[in-house]
N, C-alpha and C positions, 0 to 999 in steps of 0.2 A: 504494500500500500504506500502510495506516495503522491505528492503534488509536484508535477513536472512542468517546467517551462522549456519549450523547445523552439529555439531560433526566433524569439519574439522581437519584433520591431514595434515601437510605440512612441508617441510623443504628443506635442500640443501645437496647434496652429501651424501645421506644416513643418515643424521642427522636430526631428528625431531625437529622443532622449535615450531610449533603449535601441541598440543596434545589433540584432541577432543574438540576444542574450539567451543562454541556456543554463539551467540548474535544476536540481532535484531536492525536494524536502521529503525526507523519509519519516515514517511513523517511528516515534520513540527517540528522536534526536533533537538537539538544539543546533540549528544552523544559524550562524551569525553572518549578517551581510554588512560589510564595512566598505569604506571608500571615501574619497574626498567629496566636498560639496559639489552637487551637480552631476555626480556619477550615475544617478538613476535609481537610488535606493528607494525613495518614497514612491517614485513612479512604478517600480516593480510591485510594491504592495498594492497600488491602485489597480494594476493589471490583474493581480491574483484575486482581487475581490470583484472584478468585472466593472469597476467604476470607470476604467479606461480601457477601450477595446484595443486588442492587438491588431496592428495593420498587416503584419506578417507573422507566421509562426503560429503556435498553438499552446494553450495551457490545458493540461488534463488533471483531473482529480480521480485517483484510483483507476486510471485508464479511460475515463469518460471526459470528453472535451467540455470545458466550462460552458461553452455556448449551447450545449444541449441540456444544461441543468436549469431548473426553475430557480428563481431568487430564493424561494423558501427552502428548497433542497440544498442550495449552496450555503445558506445561512445556518442550516443544521450541522453542516460539516466544517465550516470555516468561520472562525471569529477573528475580529481585528480590533486592535487598540491603536487608533490613529495617533499621529504626532500631536495633533490638536483637534479638539472637537467640542462643539457647543452642547451643553447638557440642557434639555428642555426645562424651562422655568416652571416653578409651582409644584414640582414633584419632590417627594422625599427621596433620600438616598436609597432607601429600601425599594421604593417604587421604581427608581431608575435602574437599579440592578435587576429587578424583576423583568424589566423590558427585554433582557437577554433571553428570556424564555419564550418570547413571541413566536419564533419559528416553530416551536414545538406545540404551542397552545392553539394557534390560529386566532383569527380576529374576534370570533364570537365565543370561544371556548373559555371555560373556567380553569384556573390553575389547579393541578392535581397535587397530591402529597409529594410526589417526586419533584414537581416544579418548585414547591416551597422549600424542599430539602436542598435543591440545587442553589437556590438563592441564599439560603442560610449558610451553606458551606462556602459560597463565594465571598460573603460578607466576613466570615471568620478567617478565611485564608488570606484576605487582603487587609485585615485589621480595620475594616470599615464598619463593623457592627456598632461601635460607639457613635458613628455618624448617622446611623440609620434614619433618625427622625429629622435631620437637617435637610435644607434645600440646597440646590446647587449654588445659589447666590451667597450662601454662608460658608462656602468651602474655599480653602486656600488652593493654590495651583497644584501642590503635591497631593492634597486630598482629592482633588478632581481627577488626577491621573490614576489614583488608586481606585476610585469609583468606576472609571472607564475600564480598568482591568477587571474589576469584580463583575461588571456587566458582561464582559466577554466570557469570563469563566462560567457564568451562569448558563451560557449556551451549551456547555458540555461539548465543545467541538472536538473533532478529530485532528484538526490543524488550527494552530493559534499563530496569528501574525501580529507582531508588535513593532511599531515604528517609533524608535527612540523612547521606550517605556520608562527610562530612568530620568528623563527630563523633569525638572522641578522637584526632584526627590533629594532629600538629604542622604548622607552616606548610609545610615541605618536602613532606610527604605530601599535604596538602590540594591544593597546586598540581599534584602529580603525578597525583592522582586526577582532577582537573578536566581536565588535559591528556589523560589517557587517555580520558575519555569523549568528548572532542572527536575523538580519533583513531578511536574506535569509530563515531562518527557519520559520519566521512569514509569509512568502510568500508560504509556503508549501513544501520547499526543505528539504529533510533529510540530515543533515550534520554530518559527522563523523570526529572528529578532534583528532589527536594524539598530546598530550602535555606532556612535562616533568614537567612544573611548575604547581604544584598541586593547588596553589592559583588562578592562571589564569583559570585553568580548573573548579574550584569550582565557580568562578565568571561568567563564560561564558556558562556553559553546563547545560542542563536540567537533564541529567542523566550521570553517570560515570560508566564505566566498568574497573575494575582493573585487569590487567593481571599479572600473575606470572607463570613462567615455562610453557608458552604456553597455559595456561588455564585462563578462567575468574574465579577469586576467590571471587569477590564481584561485585554487580551491583545494582544501584539504585540512588536515589537523592544524591547529594553531601554531604548533612548533615548526611545522613544515612551511607554513605560509608566511608568517610574520618574521621574515629575515630582514637584516639591515638593508640589503640591496633592494628588495622589493618595496619595503616601506618608504625608503628614500626616493625611489623612482616614482611611485604612485602619488605620494603626498608632496614631493618636492621639498622634503625636510631632511636635515642631517640628524640621524638618530643612532643610538646604540641599542642593541637587543641582548638582554641577559637571560639566562635560564633561571627560573624561579620555581622550584618544586615541580619541575617537568613542564612548566608553562613559560612562554616567552614574556619578558617584561621589557616594554618599549620605553626608552628614556631619551628625550631630545637632548642633543648637544647644543648648549646655549653659546652664543657668540662670546668670546672673551672680551 
């Protein structure tokens, strides 16, 4: 079982952002997508959720092209935490998280015991249970990010896509989010996470895909991918890479 991107070209207003990009997200792994600004990371997430159509190539979900799936069927299988998203006003956090169950309930159905359990588990896993009675307007940026994550988890997806999920989070919650996505992968969920911080990516991900110019230029285990030569070339930065408990640690060389 996997989510496969095959030779996809996509972009905006006649400008290509992804140029023949191919990668595979497998069940039970955390795949980190890294690369400089403008490399196509967020555009890839939009293609995977069918918010942006592929102009060439194809995306398949467990062997079925996304274009053949209904929106509801896709939402049952794939959940996304976008880089930034507006939360509807006037709803409590618990109600917002419960919206993640919509693909399973339908428009006129009543939530089942399983739906309520999924919401409660998502609130507890993201430490948003204490926020349950508050509205979006009363949340900080970090709290909003955790609510978005809880809503996605309530979907109980087979694939979880996160675009910069550690934005607005302090160190404690960054580590908790990354530990959580590892736990989700251990339960069989395929997790794709877009990250800017290479050291967080190296610590949290089983594999990395490095994007540059809309293509995957390197893919593999963090220790194999994050070399001084590749990071310097892709990011245009002078760095040192050290081994740290079997994981690469990227340290910039500051001008003297």
